C-alpha positions as CSV (number, residue, x, y, z in Angstrom):
1,X,-35.5,-27.7,38.7
2,X,-34.0,-30.8,37.9
3,X,-32.4,-31.2,34.6
4,X,-33.9,-33.2,31.7
5,X,-33.2,-36.8,32.0
6,X,-36.5,-38.5,31.7
7,X,-36.5,-38.8,28.0
8,X,-33.3,-40.6,28.1
9,X,-34.1,-43.4,30.5
10,X,-37.5,-44.1,28.3
11,X,-35.2,-44.4,25.2
12,X,-34.2,-48.0,26.9
13,X,-37.3,-48.8,28.7
14,X,-38.2,-50.9,25.5
15,X,-36.3,-53.6,26.6
16,X,-39.2,-54.6,28.9
17,X,-40.4,-56.0,25.8
18,X,-37.6,-58.4,25.7
19,X,-36.8,-57.9,22.0
20,X,-33.6,-58.0,19.7
21,X,-32.2,-60.8,21.1
22,X,-28.8,-61.5,19.6
23,X,-29.1,-62.5,15.9
24,X,-25.4,-62.0,14.6
25,X,-24.8,-59.8,11.8
26,X,-28.7,-59.1,11.1
27,X,-28.5,-56.4,14.0
28,X,-28.5,-52.8,13.1
29,X,-27.2,-51.1,15.8
30,X,-27.0,-47.8,14.6
31,X,-30.6,-48.0,12.9
32,X,-31.7,-49.0,16.4
33,X,-30.0,-46.2,18.3
34,X,-32.0,-43.8,15.5
35,X,-35.1,-45.4,16.1
36,X,-35.1,-44.9,19.7
37,X,-34.1,-41.4,19.3
38,X,-36.4,-40.4,16.8
39,X,-39.6,-41.5,18.4
40,X,-38.6,-40.1,21.7
41,X,-37.2,-36.7,20.6
42,X,-39.1,-36.1,17.2
43,X,-42.2,-38.4,17.9
44,X,-41.1,-40.2,14.6
45,X,-42.0,-43.9,15.2
46,X,-41.0,-44.9,11.5
47,X,-38.1,-46.9,12.4
48,X,-39.7,-47.9,15.7
49,X,-42.1,-49.9,13.9
50,X,-40.1,-50.8,11.0
51,X,-37.3,-52.6,13.2
52,X,-40.2,-54.4,15.3
53,X,-39.1,-52.8,18.5
54,X,-42.8,-52.3,19.1
55,X,-46.1,-51.0,17.4
56,X,-47.0,-47.9,16.5
57,X,-49.7,-47.4,19.6
58,X,-46.5,-48.4,22.0
59,X,-44.3,-46.1,20.3
60,X,-46.6,-43.1,20.9
61,X,-47.1,-44.2,24.4
62,X,-43.4,-44.1,25.3
63,X,-43.1,-40.4,23.2
64,X,-46.1,-39.5,25.6
65,X,-44.7,-40.9,28.6
66,X,-41.5,-39.0,28.0
67,X,-43.4,-35.6,27.2
68,X,-45.0,-36.3,30.8
69,X,-42.1,-36.7,32.4
70,X,-40.3,-33.7,31.2
71,X,-43.4,-31.6,31.9
72,X,-43.7,-32.7,35.8
73,X,-39.8,-32.1,36.2
74,X,-39.9,-28.6,35.0
75,X,-43.1,-27.9,36.8
76,X,-41.5,-29.5,40.0
77,X,-44.6,-31.0,41.4
78,X,-46.3,-27.8,41.3
79,X,-50.5,-27.4,41.4
80,X,-51.5,-25.8,37.8
81,X,-54.3,-25.8,35.8
82,X,-54.8,-28.7,33.0
83,X,-54.8,-25.4,30.8
84,X,-51.3,-24.5,32.0
85,X,-50.0,-27.7,31.8
86,X,-50.8,-28.6,28.1
87,X,-49.0,-25.3,27.7
88,X,-46.0,-26.9,28.8
89,X,-46.6,-30.1,27.2
90,X,-46.7,-28.4,24.0
91,X,-43.5,-26.3,24.7
92,X,-41.7,-29.8,25.5
93,X,-42.9,-31.1,22.4
94,X,-41.4,-28.2,20.3
95,X,-38.1,-28.0,22.3
96,X,-37.6,-32.2,21.9
97,X,-38.3,-31.9,18.1
98,X,-35.4,-29.2,17.6
99,X,-32.9,-31.5,19.1
100,X,-30.2,-31.4,16.9
101,X,-28.5,-34.5,16.2
102,X,-27.5,-37.3,13.6
103,X,-27.2,-40.9,14.4
104,X,-24.0,-42.1,12.8
105,X,-22.4,-45.7,12.3
106,X,-21.9,-48.4,14.6
107,X,-18.6,-49.9,15.2
108,X,-19.0,-53.7,16.0
109,X,-16.8,-55.0,19.3
110,X,-17.4,-58.7,19.5
111,X,-21.2,-59.2,20.1
112,X,-21.2,-55.2,21.0
113,X,-21.3,-52.2,19.6
114,X,-20.8,-48.6,19.8
115,X,-22.5,-46.0,17.9
116,X,-21.1,-42.6,17.2
117,X,-24.1,-39.6,17.3
118,X,-23.3,-36.0,16.3
119,X,-25.1,-33.3,17.7
120,X,-25.0,-29.6,18.3
121,X,-25.9,-28.4,22.0
122,X,-29.4,-26.3,22.2
123,X,-28.8,-23.1,24.3
124,X,-32.4,-22.6,25.5
125,X,-32.7,-22.7,28.9
126,X,-29.8,-20.3,29.9
127,X,-31.1,-17.2,27.7
128,X,-34.8,-17.8,29.1
129,X,-33.4,-17.9,32.7
130,X,-31.9,-14.5,32.2
131,X,-34.8,-12.9,30.2
132,X,-37.2,-14.1,33.3
133,X,-34.7,-12.6,36.0
134,X,-35.2,-9.5,34.2
135,X,-38.8,-9.6,33.8
136,X,-39.6,-10.5,37.5
137,X,-37.9,-7.1,37.8
138,X,-39.7,-4.9,35.3
139,X,-42.8,-6.5,35.5
140,X,-43.1,-7.4,39.2
141,X,-46.1,-4.8,39.4
142,X,-48.2,-6.7,36.9
143,X,-47.5,-10.4,38.4
144,X,-48.8,-9.0,41.6
145,X,-51.7,-7.4,40.0
146,X,-52.6,-10.6,38.8
147,X,-52.2,-12.3,42.3
148,X,-54.2,-9.7,43.9
149,X,-57.1,-10.3,41.3
150,X,-57.3,-13.6,42.3
151,X,-54.8,-15.5,40.4
152,X,-52.5,-18.2,42.2
153,X,-49.3,-16.7,42.3
154,X,-47.4,-20.2,41.7
155,X,-49.4,-20.5,38.2
156,X,-48.6,-16.7,37.4
157,X,-44.7,-17.4,38.2
158,X,-45.0,-20.5,36.0
159,X,-46.5,-18.7,33.2
160,X,-44.2,-16.2,33.2
161,X,-41.5,-18.5,33.3
162,X,-43.1,-20.9,30.2
163,X,-43.2,-17.2,28.2
164,X,-39.5,-16.7,28.7
165,X,-38.6,-20.7,27.5
166,X,-41.0,-19.7,24.5
167,X,-39.4,-16.6,23.5
168,X,-35.8,-18.8,23.7
169,X,-37.1,-21.2,21.7
170,X,-38.6,-18.9,19.1
171,X,-35.0,-18.6,17.8
172,X,-32.8,-21.2,19.6
173,X,-29.3,-21.0,19.6
174,X,-26.9,-24.3,18.9
175,X,-23.1,-24.9,20.1
176,X,-20.2,-26.1,17.9
177,X,-20.8,-29.6,16.4
178,X,-19.7,-32.3,19.1
179,X,-19.6,-36.1,19.3
180,X,-20.5,-38.9,21.8
181,X,-21.0,-42.6,21.9
182,X,-23.9,-45.0,22.6
183,X,-22.8,-48.3,23.6
184,X,-25.2,-51.2,22.6
185,X,-24.3,-54.6,24.5
186,X,-25.3,-57.8,24.4
187,X,-26.6,-58.9,27.7
188,X,-28.3,-62.4,28.4
189,X,-29.0,-62.3,24.6
190,X,-30.8,-59.0,24.5
191,X,-29.1,-56.0,22.7
192,X,-29.0,-53.4,25.2
193,X,-28.2,-49.8,24.6
194,X,-26.4,-48.2,27.8
195,X,-29.1,-45.7,30.3
196,X,-25.8,-44.4,31.1
197,X,-24.8,-43.1,27.8
198,X,-28.1,-41.8,26.7
199,X,-28.5,-39.9,29.8
200,X,-25.1,-38.2,29.2
201,X,-25.8,-37.6,25.7
202,X,-29.0,-35.6,26.6
203,X,-27.3,-33.9,29.4
204,X,-25.3,-32.7,26.6
205,X,-27.6,-32.1,23.9
206,X,-29.4,-29.3,26.1
207,X,-28.2,-26.5,28.5
208,X,-30.2,-28.0,31.4
209,X,-27.9,-27.1,33.8
210,X,-29.3,-23.8,33.6
211,X,-32.4,-24.7,35.5
212,X,-30.2,-25.8,38.7
């Protein structure tokens, strides 16, 4: 399965709105990065609206797009019931809400900025996959019984995987505190956050490499 990167890409999709034209010292790069992250991970549009990045409705739409993108990534194009898909979306929503980060100060360099973000990596997928492998052995008969009763094998296995994700998320572990930076550059008179930096930050915030 693909690693979680879709939310980070949506973080910068607001640039299509053509907002934040260069306005000298009035631009708060730190608040800008925090507003984007809080909306995408926490579903908190407060800063998004206050900074006039977009309306509450636009913030909500971006947040929902992020959830749907992550669910699609986790399900890898599988055909599942609407009920199971909703359960995966609920899981992703809770997962993102537990991201551990603090947006720090912005350092100005000419017209550009570098924003420091402090974070702790959430260790969720590695323990979940370890549990899943164990359950695949110990509960193989139960899995087969559900399939024999007419259930879709794909859906049964995906539900088992979801249960392992949920168990790990109930008491997630976090790594040591680390820092990363997000560049916000003035490009064509528009303040533009680095999509590469956001992608790298998200990859560092979750142990999604365990899903490879």
